N, C-alpha and C positions, 0 to 999 in steps of 0.2 A: 055392633055398636060399642059394646062394653070394651072390646079389645082395642078399639080406636081410642077411646078415652084413656085407657091405661098407657098406651104408647105416647100420647100427648103429654100425659102426666110425667112420664119418665123422661121425655125430651126436655121438659121444663126444669126438672129436678137436676139434671146433669150440669147445666151451666151455673145454677145457684149453688150447687155443691162445690164446683170449681171456684166460684167466687167466694164462698165461705172459707175454703182452704187458703185462698189467696190472701184474704183479710186477716185471718189468724196468723199466717206466716209473717205478713207485714207488720202486724202488732207486735209480735215476738221479736223481730229484728230490730224494730225501732227501740223497744225497751231495753234490749241488750246493748244497743248503741248508746242510749241515754245513760245507762249505768256505766259504760266504759268512760264516757265523757265526764261524768260526775267523779268517778274514781281518779281520772287524770287530773282534774282541777283540784281535787283535795289533796293529792300528792304535791302538786305545784304549790299550793297554799302552805303546807307544811314546810316545804323547802324554803319558801319566802319568809315564814316566821323564824325559821332557824337562822337564816341569813340576816334578817332584819334586827335580831337580838344583838348581834355582834356590834352594831354601830350604836353608840349611846345616843339617846334622843336628846337633842338640844332644843332648849326653849326658844322659840322664834318670837321676837317682838313684833306685834302686828300694829298697823296704823288704825286709828279709830277716828271716825268723823264726829268732831264735837262742835263744829260751828261752820258758818258760812261767811264769806267775805264778799261784800258788794261794793262797787264803785258808782257813786251818784255824782256826776260831773267832777268836781275836784275833791269830794269828800270820800273817804272810805269807811264803810260801816261793817261791823262784825256782828252777826246774829249767832248767839251761843245756843247750841242744842244740848249742852251739858254744862251746868253751872260750876262744876268743879274745876274748870279751866280758867275761871274769872281771875283768881289770884295770880297765877303765873303770867297771864296777859297783862295785868295791871303792873306787875313788877317788871315787865319787859323780858321775860325769859321765853324767847321764841326765836326761831330761825326763819329766814325768808329764803325760799328756793325759787329760782327763776329758770329760764330756759337754759 
């Protein structure tokens, strides 16, 4: 009876041993793969930084939402979100763009 229990124990240990070896191998290969990918992207990033320094950065003028324009029947009303544009609007310093 003892001998039968020992054989069953060994029969169960062999698949778990194989599984353990397989898991360790997969973890090792994945970490090696991730390290290679990180190194590759770091190298590409360094190349990008070198190439991007050659072009002088230009300051781009961005649009800013400062008000909303509504049409109510025949009247046009402007709702200001930023009061700093009130003076240019009152002086008539604006452009109208259409389609």
